C-alpha positions as a Markdown table, in Angstrom:
| # | Residue | x | y | z |
|---|---|---|---|---|
| 1 | Met | -56.9 | -94.4 | 55.4 |
| 2 | Gln | -58.7 | -97.3 | 53.2 |
| 3 | His | -58.2 | -98.3 | 50.1 |
| 4 | Ala | -61.3 | -97.2 | 47.6 |
| 5 | Asn | -61.8 | -98.9 | 44.1 |
| 6 | Ala | -65.7 | -98.6 | 43.3 |
| 7 | Leu | -65.3 | -95.6 | 41.1 |
| 8 | Asn | -62.3 | -97.3 | 38.9 |
| 9 | Arg | -64.0 | -100.9 | 38.8 |
| 10 | Leu | -67.9 | -98.9 | 37.6 |
| 11 | Asn | -65.6 | -96.7 | 35.1 |
| 12 | Arg | -64.1 | -99.4 | 33.1 |
| 13 | Leu | -67.7 | -101.1 | 32.5 |
| 14 | Pro | -69.1 | -101.3 | 28.9 |
| 15 | Ile | -72.9 | -100.1 | 28.5 |
| 16 | Ala | -74.8 | -103.4 | 29.3 |
| 17 | Arg | -78.1 | -104.7 | 30.7 |
| 18 | Phe | -77.6 | -103.7 | 33.9 |
| 19 | His | -77.4 | -100.0 | 33.1 |
| 20 | Lys | -80.4 | -100.2 | 30.8 |
| 21 | Leu | -82.7 | -101.3 | 33.4 |
| 22 | Thr | -81.1 | -98.7 | 36.2 |
| 23 | Leu | -81.9 | -96.1 | 33.5 |
| 24 | Leu | -85.4 | -97.5 | 32.9 |
| 25 | Ala | -86.2 | -97.7 | 36.3 |
| 26 | Val | -84.7 | -93.8 | 37.2 |
| 27 | Ser | -86.8 | -92.8 | 34.5 |
| 28 | Phe | -90.1 | -94.1 | 35.3 |
| 29 | Ala | -89.3 | -91.9 | 38.5 |
| 30 | Tyr | -88.9 | -89.2 | 36.7 |
| 31 | Phe | -91.8 | -89.7 | 34.4 |
| 32 | Phe | -94.0 | -89.6 | 37.0 |
| 33 | Glu | -91.9 | -86.7 | 38.9 |
| 34 | Phe | -92.4 | -84.7 | 35.9 |
| 35 | Ala | -96.1 | -85.7 | 35.2 |
| 36 | Asp | -96.8 | -84.5 | 38.6 |
| 37 | Ile | -95.1 | -81.3 | 39.1 |
| 38 | Asn | -97.5 | -79.4 | 37.0 |
| 39 | Ser | -100.6 | -80.5 | 37.9 |
| 40 | Phe | -101.7 | -77.6 | 40.0 |
| 41 | Ala | -100.6 | -75.6 | 36.9 |
| 42 | Thr | -102.8 | -77.4 | 34.6 |
| 43 | Thr | -105.8 | -77.4 | 37.0 |
| 44 | Ala | -106.0 | -74.1 | 38.6 |
| 45 | Pro | -107.9 | -72.8 | 35.2 |
| 46 | Lys | -110.5 | -74.9 | 35.9 |
| 47 | Leu | -110.5 | -74.0 | 39.9 |
| 48 | Ile | -110.6 | -70.4 | 39.6 |
| 49 | Lys | -114.0 | -70.9 | 37.7 |
| 50 | Leu | -115.2 | -74.0 | 40.1 |
| 51 | Trp | -114.1 | -72.7 | 43.4 |
| 52 | Gly | -114.0 | -69.2 | 42.9 |
| 53 | Val | -110.0 | -69.1 | 43.7 |
| 54 | Thr | -107.8 | -66.0 | 42.6 |
| 55 | Val | -104.8 | -65.4 | 41.0 |
| 56 | Asp | -103.4 | -64.6 | 44.8 |
| 57 | Gln | -104.3 | -68.0 | 46.3 |
| 58 | Val | -102.4 | -69.7 | 43.0 |
| 59 | Ala | -99.6 | -67.9 | 44.0 |
| 60 | Tyr | -99.6 | -69.0 | 47.6 |
| 61 | Val | -100.0 | -72.6 | 46.7 |
| 62 | Thr | -97.7 | -72.4 | 44.1 |
| 63 | Ser | -95.0 | -70.7 | 46.6 |
| 64 | Leu | -95.3 | -72.8 | 49.6 |
| 65 | Ser | -95.2 | -76.0 | 47.4 |
| 66 | Phe | -91.7 | -74.8 | 46.8 |
| 67 | Val | -91.2 | -74.7 | 50.5 |
| 68 | Gly | -91.9 | -78.2 | 50.8 |
| 69 | Met | -89.5 | -78.7 | 48.0 |
| 70 | Phe | -86.7 | -77.1 | 49.7 |
| 71 | Phe | -87.7 | -79.4 | 52.6 |
| 72 | Gly | -87.7 | -82.5 | 50.8 |
| 73 | Ser | -84.3 | -81.6 | 49.2 |
| 74 | Ile | -82.3 | -81.3 | 52.5 |
| 75 | Ile | -84.4 | -84.4 | 53.8 |
| 76 | Ala | -83.6 | -86.4 | 50.9 |
| 77 | Ser | -79.6 | -85.4 | 51.1 |
| 78 | Thr | -80.1 | -87.2 | 54.6 |
| 79 | Ile | -81.8 | -90.5 | 53.9 |
| 80 | Ala | -79.6 | -91.2 | 50.8 |
| 81 | Asp | -76.6 | -90.8 | 53.3 |
| 82 | Arg | -78.0 | -92.5 | 55.8 |
| 83 | Trp | -80.2 | -95.4 | 54.3 |
| 84 | Gly | -78.7 | -95.5 | 50.6 |
| 85 | Arg | -79.2 | -94.0 | 47.7 |
| 86 | Lys | -81.5 | -96.7 | 46.3 |
| 87 | Asn | -83.6 | -97.1 | 49.2 |
| 88 | Ala | -84.1 | -93.3 | 49.3 |
| 89 | Leu | -85.2 | -93.6 | 45.7 |
| 90 | Met | -88.0 | -95.9 | 46.4 |
| 91 | Leu | -89.0 | -94.1 | 49.8 |
| 92 | Thr | -89.1 | -90.0 | 47.9 |
| 93 | Thr | -91.0 | -91.9 | 45.0 |
| 94 | Val | -93.6 | -93.6 | 47.0 |
| 95 | Trp | -94.0 | -90.2 | 49.1 |
| 96 | Phe | -94.9 | -88.3 | 46.0 |
| 97 | Gly | -97.3 | -91.1 | 44.6 |
| 98 | Val | -99.3 | -91.3 | 48.0 |
| 99 | Phe | -99.8 | -87.6 | 48.4 |
| 100 | Ser | -100.8 | -87.2 | 45.0 |
| 101 | Phe | -103.3 | -89.8 | 45.2 |
| 102 | Ala | -104.3 | -88.1 | 48.7 |
| 103 | Ala | -104.9 | -84.9 | 46.4 |
| 104 | Val | -107.8 | -86.5 | 44.4 |
| 105 | Phe | -109.9 | -86.2 | 47.3 |
| 106 | Ser | -109.4 | -82.7 | 48.0 |
| 107 | Trp | -112.7 | -80.7 | 49.2 |
| 108 | Asp | -111.5 | -77.1 | 49.0 |
| 109 | Ile | -108.5 | -75.1 | 48.2 |
| 110 | Val | -106.3 | -75.3 | 51.6 |
| 111 | Ser | -106.8 | -79.4 | 51.4 |
| 112 | Leu | -105.6 | -79.7 | 47.9 |
| 113 | Gly | -102.9 | -76.9 | 48.9 |
| 114 | Val | -101.7 | -79.0 | 51.6 |
| 115 | Phe | -101.4 | -82.3 | 49.5 |
| 116 | Arg | -99.5 | -80.0 | 47.0 |
| 117 | Ile | -96.9 | -79.0 | 49.6 |
| 118 | Leu | -96.2 | -82.4 | 50.5 |
| 119 | Thr | -96.3 | -84.1 | 47.0 |
| 120 | Ser | -94.0 | -81.5 | 46.2 |
| 121 | Ala | -91.5 | -82.4 | 49.1 |
| 122 | Gly | -91.5 | -86.1 | 47.6 |
| 123 | Leu | -90.8 | -84.7 | 43.9 |
| 124 | Ser | -87.8 | -82.4 | 44.9 |
| 125 | Ala | -86.1 | -85.2 | 47.3 |
| 126 | Met | -86.7 | -88.1 | 44.4 |
| 127 | Thr | -84.9 | -85.7 | 41.9 |
| 128 | Val | -82.3 | -85.2 | 44.3 |
| 129 | Val | -81.8 | -88.5 | 45.0 |
| 130 | Ala | -81.9 | -90.0 | 40.8 |
| 131 | Val | -79.3 | -87.2 | 40.3 |
| 132 | Ile | -76.9 | -88.7 | 42.7 |
| 133 | Tyr | -77.8 | -92.4 | 42.1 |
| 134 | Val | -77.1 | -92.0 | 38.2 |
| 135 | Asn | -74.0 | -90.0 | 39.0 |
| 136 | Glu | -72.6 | -92.9 | 41.0 |
| 137 | Leu | -73.6 | -96.1 | 39.0 |
| 138 | Tyr | -72.3 | -94.8 | 35.4 |
| 139 | Pro | -69.1 | -94.6 | 34.2 |
| 140 | Ala | -67.7 | -90.9 | 34.4 |
| 141 | Ala | -67.0 | -91.2 | 30.5 |
| 142 | Asn | -71.3 | -91.7 | 29.9 |
| 143 | Arg | -72.9 | -90.5 | 32.9 |
| 144 | Gly | -73.8 | -87.3 | 31.7 |
| 145 | Lys | -75.5 | -88.7 | 28.5 |
| 146 | Tyr | -77.5 | -91.4 | 30.5 |
| 147 | Gln | -78.2 | -88.6 | 32.9 |
| 148 | Ala | -80.0 | -87.0 | 30.0 |
| 149 | Tyr | -81.4 | -90.3 | 28.1 |
| 150 | Ala | -83.1 | -90.4 | 31.6 |
| 151 | Ile | -84.8 | -86.9 | 31.4 |
| 152 | Val | -85.4 | -87.6 | 27.7 |
| 153 | Ile | -87.8 | -90.5 | 28.5 |
| 154 | Gly | -88.8 | -88.8 | 32.2 |
| 155 | Ile | -89.9 | -85.5 | 30.6 |
| 156 | Cys | -92.4 | -86.9 | 28.5 |
| 157 | Gly | -94.2 | -87.2 | 31.4 |
| 158 | Thr | -95.0 | -83.5 | 31.1 |
| 159 | Pro | -96.9 | -83.5 | 27.6 |
| 160 | Val | -98.2 | -86.4 | 28.2 |
| 161 | Thr | -99.8 | -85.0 | 31.6 |
| 162 | Asn | -100.8 | -81.5 | 30.2 |
| 163 | Leu | -102.4 | -83.7 | 27.0 |
| 164 | Ile | -104.4 | -85.7 | 29.3 |
| 165 | Ala | -105.3 | -82.4 | 31.4 |
| 166 | Ser | -106.6 | -80.9 | 28.2 |
| 167 | Ala | -108.8 | -84.0 | 27.4 |
| 168 | Val | -110.3 | -84.7 | 30.7 |
| 169 | Val | -110.3 | -81.4 | 32.5 |
| 170 | Pro | -112.8 | -79.8 | 30.5 |
| 171 | Leu | -115.4 | -83.1 | 30.9 |
| 172 | Gly | -117.0 | -81.8 | 34.3 |
| 173 | Asn | -116.7 | -80.5 | 37.7 |
| 174 | Trp | -115.0 | -83.3 | 38.7 |
| 175 | Ser | -112.8 | -84.5 | 36.2 |
| 176 | Trp | -109.5 | -82.4 | 37.3 |
| 177 | Arg | -109.3 | -84.7 | 40.0 |
| 178 | Leu | -108.1 | -87.6 | 37.6 |
| 179 | Val | -105.0 | -84.9 | 36.9 |
| 180 | Tyr | -103.8 | -86.1 | 40.5 |
| 181 | Leu | -104.9 | -89.7 | 40.3 |
| 182 | Trp | -102.4 | -90.0 | 37.3 |
| 183 | Gly | -99.6 | -88.6 | 38.9 |
| 184 | Ala | -100.0 | -90.8 | 42.0 |
| 185 | Leu | -99.1 | -93.9 | 39.4 |
| 186 | Gly | -95.1 | -93.2 | 40.3 |
| 187 | Val | -95.7 | -95.5 | 43.5 |
| 188 | Leu | -95.4 | -98.4 | 40.8 |
| 189 | Leu | -91.8 | -97.7 | 40.7 |
| 190 | Val | -91.5 | -100.4 | 43.9 |
| 191 | Leu | -91.7 | -103.2 | 40.7 |
| 192 | Phe | -88.2 | -102.3 | 40.0 |
| 193 | Thr | -86.9 | -103.0 | 43.4 |
| 194 | Arg | -85.2 | -106.2 | 42.4 |
| 195 | Gln | -83.3 | -104.9 | 39.5 |
| 196 | Leu | -81.8 | -102.1 | 41.1 |
| 197 | Lys | -78.6 | -102.1 | 43.0 |
| 198 | Glu | -77.1 | -100.1 | 45.7 |
| 199 | Ser | -74.4 | -97.6 | 44.9 |
| 200 | Pro | -71.1 | -99.3 | 45.3 |
| 201 | Arg | -69.6 | -95.9 | 45.7 |
| 202 | Trp | -71.8 | -94.9 | 49.0 |
| 203 | Leu | -71.3 | -98.3 | 50.5 |
| 204 | Glu | -67.6 | -97.7 | 50.2 |
| 205 | Ser | -67.7 | -94.5 | 51.4 |
| 206 | Arg | -69.3 | -95.7 | 54.4 |
| 207 | Gly | -66.5 | -98.4 | 55.0 |
| 208 | Glu | -68.8 | -101.2 | 54.3 |
| 209 | His | -66.2 | -102.9 | 51.7 |
| 210 | Ala | -67.5 | -106.0 | 52.1 |
| 211 | Lys | -70.8 | -105.5 | 51.0 |
| 212 | Ala | -69.6 | -102.8 | 48.0 |
| 213 | Asp | -67.6 | -105.5 | 46.8 |
| 214 | Ala | -70.1 | -108.0 | 46.8 |
| 215 | Val | -72.5 | -105.7 | 44.7 |
| 216 | Leu | -69.9 | -104.5 | 42.3 |
| 217 | Arg | -69.3 | -108.8 | 42.2 |
| 218 | Glu | -72.5 | -109.2 | 41.1 |
| 219 | Ile | -72.6 | -106.3 | 38.6 |
| 220 | Glu | -69.2 | -107.4 | 37.0 |
| 221 | Glu | -70.7 | -111.1 | 36.7 |
| 222 | Gln | -73.8 | -109.8 | 34.6 |
| 223 | Val | -72.1 | -107.4 | 32.5 |
| 224 | Thr | -69.3 | -109.9 | 32.0 |
| 225 | Gly | -71.8 | -112.9 | 30.9 |
| 226 | Glu | -73.1 | -110.4 | 28.2 |
| 227 | Lys | -70.2 | -108.3 | 26.8 |
| 228 | Gly | -67.2 | -110.6 | 27.7 |
| 229 | Pro | -63.9 | -110.3 | 30.2 |
| 230 | Leu | -63.8 | -106.7 | 31.7 |
| 231 | Pro | -60.2 | -105.1 | 31.8 |
| 232 | Glu | -58.5 | -104.7 | 34.9 |
| 233 | Pro | -59.3 | -101.5 | 36.9 |
| 234 | Ala | -57.1 | -99.1 | 37.4 |
| 235 | Pro | -55.4 | -99.4 | 40.9 |
| 236 | Pro | -57.3 | -98.7 | 44.1 |
| 237 | Val | -56.8 | -95.5 | 45.8 |
| 238 | Glu | -56.4 | -94.4 | 49.5 |
| 239 | Glu | -59.7 | -92.4 | 50.8 |
| 240 | Ala | -60.3 | -91.2 | 54.6 |
| 241 | Pro | -63.0 | -93.0 | 56.3 |
| 242 | Ala | -66.4 | -91.4 | 56.3 |
| 243 | Thr | -67.5 | -89.4 | 58.7 |
| 244 | Lys | -71.1 | -87.9 | 59.9 |
| 245 | Thr | -71.6 | -85.0 | 57.3 |
| 246 | Pro | -73.0 | -82.0 | 59.1 |
| 247 | Leu | -74.2 | -79.1 | 57.4 |
| 248 | Arg | -71.5 | -77.1 | 58.8 |
| 249 | Leu | -69.3 | -79.3 | 56.2 |
| 250 | Leu | -70.4 | -76.9 | 53.7 |
| 251 | Leu | -68.8 | -74.1 | 55.1 |
| 252 | Lys | -65.4 | -75.4 | 54.0 |
| 253 | Lys | -63.9 | -73.9 | 50.9 |
| 254 | Lys | -63.6 | -77.2 | 49.0 |
| 255 | Tyr | -68.1 | -77.2 | 49.5 |
| 256 | Leu | -69.0 | -73.9 | 49.9 |
| 257 | Tyr | -68.0 | -72.6 | 46.6 |
| 258 | Pro | -69.6 | -75.1 | 44.4 |
| 259 | Thr | -72.6 | -75.0 | 46.8 |
| 260 | Leu | -73.1 | -71.0 | 46.4 |
| 261 | Leu | -72.2 | -71.6 | 42.5 |
| 262 | Leu | -74.9 | -74.4 | 42.2 |
| 263 | Thr | -77.3 | -72.6 | 44.3 |
| 264 | Val | -77.6 | -69.8 | 41.8 |
| 265 | Leu | -77.6 | -72.1 | 39.1 |
| 266 | Trp | -81.0 | -73.4 | 41.0 |
| 267 | Val | -82.2 | -70.5 | 41.7 |
| 268 | Thr | -82.3 | -68.7 | 38.6 |
| 269 | Gln | -83.4 | -72.4 | 36.7 |
| 270 | Thr | -86.2 | -72.6 | 39.3 |
| 271 | Ile | -87.6 | -69.1 | 39.3 |
| 272 | Gly | -87.0 | -68.8 | 35.5 |
| 273 | Phe | -88.7 | -72.5 | 34.5 |
| 274 | Phe | -91.5 | -72.5 | 36.9 |
| 275 | Gly | -92.4 | -68.9 | 36.6 |
| 276 | Tyr | -93.3 | -69.8 | 33.0 |
| 277 | Ser | -94.4 | -73.3 | 32.9 |
| 278 | Ser | -96.4 | -73.0 | 36.4 |
| 279 | Trp | -98.2 | -69.5 | 35.3 |
| 280 | Ala | -98.9 | -70.2 | 31.5 |
| 281 | Pro | -102.3 | -71.7 | 31.6 |
| 282 | Thr | -103.5 | -69.3 | 34.1 |
| 283 | Leu | -102.2 | -66.1 | 32.6 |
| 284 | Leu | -103.1 | -67.0 | 29.2 |
| 285 | Ala | -106.9 | -67.8 | 30.5 |
| 286 | Lys | -106.9 | -64.2 | 32.4 |
| 287 | Glu | -105.6 | -62.5 | 29.4 |
| 288 | Gly | -108.5 | -63.9 | 27.3 |
| 289 | Phe | -108.1 | -67.2 | 26.0 |
| 290 | Ser | -110.6 | -70.3 | 26.8 |
| 291 | Val | -109.6 | -72.6 | 29.6 |
| 292 | Glu | -109.5 | -74.8 | 26.9 |
| 293 | Lys | -107.2 | -73.3 | 24.5 |
| 294 | Ser | -104.7 | -72.1 | 27.5 |
| 295 | Val | -104.0 | -75.6 | 28.5 |
| 296 | Phe | -103.8 | -77.0 | 24.9 |
| 297 | Tyr | -101.5 | -74.1 | 24.0 |
| 298 | Val | -99.5 | -75.3 | 26.8 |
| 299 | Ala | -99.6 | -78.9 | 26.5 |
| 300 | Leu | -98.3 | -78.4 | 22.7 |
| 301 | Thr | -95.7 | -76.3 | 23.5 |
| 302 | Thr | -94.3 | -79.1 | 26.2 |
| 303 | Val | -93.9 | -81.8 | 23.5 |
| 304 | Gly | -90.4 | -79.6 | 22.9 |
| 305 | Ala | -89.2 | -80.9 | 26.6 |
| 306 | Pro | -88.1 | -84.7 | 25.2 |
| 307 | Leu | -86.3 | -83.4 | 22.2 |
| 308 | Gly | -84.3 | -80.6 | 24.5 |
| 309 | Ser | -83.3 | -83.4 | 26.6 |
| 310 | Tyr | -81.9 | -85.4 | 23.6 |
| 311 | Leu | -80.1 | -82.8 | 22.5 |
| 312 | Ala | -78.5 | -82.3 | 25.9 |
| 313 | Ala | -77.5 | -86.1 | 25.6 |
| 314 | Leu | -75.8 | -85.3 | 22.4 |
| 315 | Val | -73.6 | -82.3 | 24.0 |
| 316 | Thr | -73.3 | -83.3 | 27.2 |
| 317 | Asp | -70.3 | -85.5 | 27.2 |
| 318 | Arg | -68.5 | -84.3 | 23.9 |
| 319 | Phe | -68.3 | -80.5 | 25.1 |
| 320 | Glu | -67.7 | -78.7 | 28.1 |
| 321 | Arg | -71.0 | -78.8 | 30.6 |
| 322 | Lys | -70.3 | -75.6 | 32.0 |
| 323 | Trp | -70.7 | -74.0 | 28.3 |
| 324 | Cys | -73.2 | -75.9 | 27.2 |
| 325 | Leu | -75.4 | -74.4 | 30.1 |
| 326 | Val | -74.3 | -70.9 | 29.4 |
| 327 | Ala | -75.4 | -71.1 | 25.8 |
| 328 | Phe | -78.7 | -72.8 | 26.7 |
| 329 | Gly | -79.4 | -70.5 | 29.2 |
| 330 | Thr | -79.3 | -67.2 | 26.6 |
| 331 | Val | -81.3 | -68.9 | 24.3 |
| 332 | Ile | -84.3 | -69.8 | 26.7 |
| 333 | Ala | -84.1 | -66.3 | 28.1 |
| 334 | Leu | -84.9 | -65.0 | 24.5 |
| 335 | Cys | -87.1 | -66.9 | 23.5 |
| 336 | Gly | -89.2 | -66.9 | 26.8 |
| 337 | Leu | -89.1 | -62.8 | 26.3 |
| 338 | Phe | -90.7 | -63.4 | 22.3 |
| 339 | Tyr | -93.0 | -65.9 | 24.2 |
| 340 | Gly | -94.5 | -62.6 | 26.4 |
| 341 | Leu | -94.3 | -60.6 | 23.5 |
| 342 | Thr | -97.0 | -62.0 | 21.0 |
| 343 | Phe | -100.5 | -63.3 | 21.3 |
| 344 | Asn | -100.6 | -65.2 | 18.2 |
| 345 | Pro | -101.4 | -68.6 | 18.9 |
| 346 | Val | -99.0 | -70.0 | 16.4 |
| 347 | Leu | -96.2 | -67.7 | 18.0 |
| 348 | Ile | -97.0 | -68.8 | 21.7 |
| 349 | Val | -96.7 | -72.3 | 20.5 |
| 350 | Val | -93.2 | -72.1 | 18.8 |
| 351 | Phe | -91.4 | -69.6 | 21.2 |
| 352 | Gly | -93.2 | -71.9 | 24.0 |
| 353 | Phe | -91.8 | -75.0 | 22.5 |
| 354 | Leu | -88.5 | -73.5 | 22.1 |
| 355 | Val | -88.6 | -72.7 | 26.1 |
| 356 | Asn | -89.3 | -76.0 | 26.7 |
| 357 | Leu | -86.6 | -77.6 | 24.5 |
| 358 | Phe | -83.9 | -75.8 | 25.6 |
| 359 | Glu | -84.9 | -75.7 | 29.3 |
| 360 | Arg | -85.4 | -79.1 | 29.8 |
| 361 | Gly | -82.0 | -79.8 | 28.1 |
| 362 | Tyr | -80.6 | -77.2 | 30.6 |
| 363 | Thr | -81.9 | -79.3 | 33.4 |
| 364 | Ala | -80.3 | -82.5 | 32.0 |
| 365 | Leu | -76.9 | -80.8 | 32.2 |
| 366 | Gly | -77.6 | -79.3 | 35.4 |
| 367 | Tyr | -78.2 | -82.8 | 37.0 |
| 368 | Ala | -75.0 | -84.1 | 35.2 |
| 369 | Tyr | -72.9 | -81.1 | 35.9 |
| 370 | Ser | -74.1 | -80.5 | 39.8 |
| 371 | Pro | -73.0 | -83.7 | 41.8 |
| 372 | Glu | -69.4 | -83.5 | 39.2 |
| 373 | Leu | -68.3 | -80.7 | 42.0 |
| 374 | Phe | -68.1 | -82.6 | 45.3 |
| 375 | Asp | -66.6 | -85.7 | 46.0 |
| 376 | Thr | -68.6 | -88.9 | 47.8 |
| 377 | Arg | -68.7 | -87.3 | 50.9 |
| 378 | Gly | -70.4 | -84.2 | 49.8 |
| 379 | Arg | -72.1 | -84.9 | 47.3 |
| 380 | Ser | -75.4 | -85.8 | 48.6 |
| 381 | Leu | -75.1 | -82.8 | 50.9 |
| 382 | Gly | -73.8 | -80.1 | 48.6 |
| 383 | Thr | -76.5 | -81.5 | 45.8 |
| 384 | Gly | -79.7 | -81.5 | 48.1 |
| 385 | Val | -78.7 | -77.9 | 50.0 |
| 386 | Ser | -78.3 | -76.0 | 46.4 |
| 387 | Tyr | -81.1 | -77.9 | 44.7 |
| 388 | Gly | -83.0 | -77.1 | 48.0 |
| 389 | Leu | -82.5 | -73.6 | 47.7 |
| 390 | Gly | -83.2 | -73.2 | 44.5 |
| 391 | Arg | -86.4 | -74.8 | 44.8 |
| 392 | Leu | -86.9 | -72.2 | 48.1 |
| 393 | Ser | -86.7 | -69.3 | 45.9 |
| 394 | Asn | -89.2 | -70.0 | 44.3 |
| 395 | Ala | -91.4 | -69.4 | 47.3 |
| 396 | Val | -91.3 | -65.6 | 46.6 |
| 397 | Gly | -91.1 | -66.3 | 42.4 |
| 398 | Pro | -95.0 | -66.9 | 42.2 |
| 399 | Leu | -95.4 | -63.6 | 44.5 |
| 400 | Ile | -93.6 | -61.4 | 42.1 |
| 401 | Val | -94.8 | -62.8 | 39.3 |
| 402 | Ala | -98.7 | -62.1 | 40.5 |
| 403 | Gly | -97.6 | -58.7 | 41.6 |
| 404 | Leu | -96.0 | -58.0 | 38.3 |
| 405 | Tyr | -99.0 | -58.8 | 36.6 |
| 406 | Asn | -101.3 | -57.2 | 38.7 |
| 407 | Gly | -99.1 | -54.0 | 38.7 |
| 408 | Ser | -97.4 | -54.0 | 35.1 |
| 409 | Gly | -99.4 | -56.4 | 32.8 |
| 410 | Tyr | -98.7 | -59.7 | 31.2 |
| 411 | Gln | -95.5 | -58.8 | 28.9 |
| 412 | Ser | -93.5 | -57.8 | 32.4 |
| 413 | Val | -93.9 | -61.2 | 33.5 |
| 414 | Phe | -91.7 | -62.5 | 31.0 |
| 415 | Val | -89.1 | -59.7 | 30.8 |
| 416 | Phe | -88.4 | -60.7 | 34.3 |
| 417 | Ile | -88.3 | -64.1 | 33.7 |
| 418 | Ala | -86.0 | -63.7 | 30.6 |
| 419 | Gly | -83.7 | -61.5 | 33.2 |
| 420 | Thr | -83.6 | -64.6 | 35.6 |
| 421 | Trp | -82.2 | -66.9 | 32.8 |
| 422 | Leu | -79.6 | -64.4 | 31.5 |
| 423 | Ala | -78.2 | -63.6 | 35.0 |
| 424 | Gly | -77.8 | -67.1 | 35.9 |
| 425 | Ala | -76.0 | -67.7 | 32.5 |
| 426 | Val | -73.7 | -64.7 | 33.2 |
| 427 | Val | -72.6 | -66.5 | 36.5 |
| 428 | Leu | -71.8 | -69.7 | 35.5 |
| 429 | Ala | -69.9 | -67.9 | 32.6 |
| 430 | Val | -67.5 | -65.8 | 35.1 |
| 431 | Phe | -67.5 | -68.4 | 37.8 |
| 432 | Gly | -68.2 | -72.2 | 36.8 |
| 433 | Pro | -65.5 | -74.7 | 37.1 |
| 434 | Arg | -64.9 | -76.8 | 34.0 |
| 435 | Thr | -65.4 | -80.6 | 34.6 |
| 436 | Arg | -64.9 | -82.1 | 31.0 |
| 437 | Pro | -60.8 | -82.2 | 31.9 |
| 438 | Ala | -61.5 | -84.9 | 35.0 |
| 439 | Arg | -64.0 | -86.8 | 32.6 |
| 440 | Val | -61.2 | -87.0 | 30.0 |
| 441 | Arg | -58.5 | -88.0 | 32.5 |
| 442 | Ser | -60.8 | -90.8 | 33.6 |
| 443 | Ala | -61.7 | -92.5 | 30.2 |
| 444 | Ala | -57.8 | -92.0 | 29.3 |
| 445 | Ala | -56.9 | -93.8 | 32.5 |
| 446 | Glu | -59.5 | -96.6 | 31.8 |
| 447 | Ala | -58.5 | -97.1 | 28.4 |
| 448 | Lys | -54.6 | -97.3 | 29.4 |
| 449 | Thr | -55.1 | -99.8 | 31.6 |
| 450 | Ala | -57.4 | -101.9 | 29.2 |
| 451 | Gly | -54.4 | -101.4 | 26.9 |
| 452 | Val | -56.4 | -99.8 | 24.1 |
């Protein structure tokens, strides 16, 4: 057994410049992840006219992109465990930026599809690493709020990109390529390299206590210089030395139950959200709206996304995250259903706005909730596998959407999406564990140690 105290030392830190710089860097990565994730959806209507792309081909590219996301998530968990959280965050962000840049030079739907698959692998990988990174660096009492703050800033990438797309895509037969060039700017995360610290909890879990202590002392020195003397941390706890974390680790009951639960959470979120966001511009265009109007309407609805993440920041640490997720998921189901029942432009924007608002809040809550169900040893693997399986599920999601649209019409797509969200909310309500008591106990312990 070995003594571990990184968590206690981090938990008693007040929020300082170190935390804010970390938030800025993670938010930057999120911004271009969200900017890039719907690039194909915003350019697909143009490619249907320009290249003669069919709805089925749009479905296949979208489906295979989620296969890429699955492999990206699994690989990310391995990289984060082996090379560190910081290095993994940098590598995965540069990866998706490079392949988004490559998409600028696509010459047909096949080449664009290949580049989108590789880009999507990086997008999903970056998300997994960022979720873990924030979870391990921020105090337990505040980590949910700052996870949501990162999304508040990052999610602005979605409306900004959609508005850019609505302006540049109609300019000419070449201008759609600028959307992918914009997404490639995520590589500039490398400018934050010196400001980011490796996770002391990851270093400690590997038995590298001297390195963990050095990072902690550096952080504590910065915070002390800004905030004054720090309270003593809670006493160290004994922890078994870290060992390699093979996939079979998840078969243990301790990890299997949360992995299965989170798989349901991310499967329903993925099919529910991307069934809406990836298809809305194309389906509106197929229903008679012009390409310009369909992209513009969807761009307006995504303005609700940052507000949803901010709403999550307000509630995530004050209430039980499980019940917040249940409430948000139910509201999304209702708003998504109403979206599909109207062709009134105003109502399309209103209900689309509400879907984006509550869905992005749901995602921010899910990012905070997921890693809390695992210990340090299983956190990267469990989060990566469950998130990856969620993304993999949408390999069939677009095919279901295309089949429903071609067979039963526009509105059947949104009935299916609403049902998916509602199923996820029910499973979380019945089987989801609560995490707030543990956070409250941790905050109380730190307050007691500090003499509050």
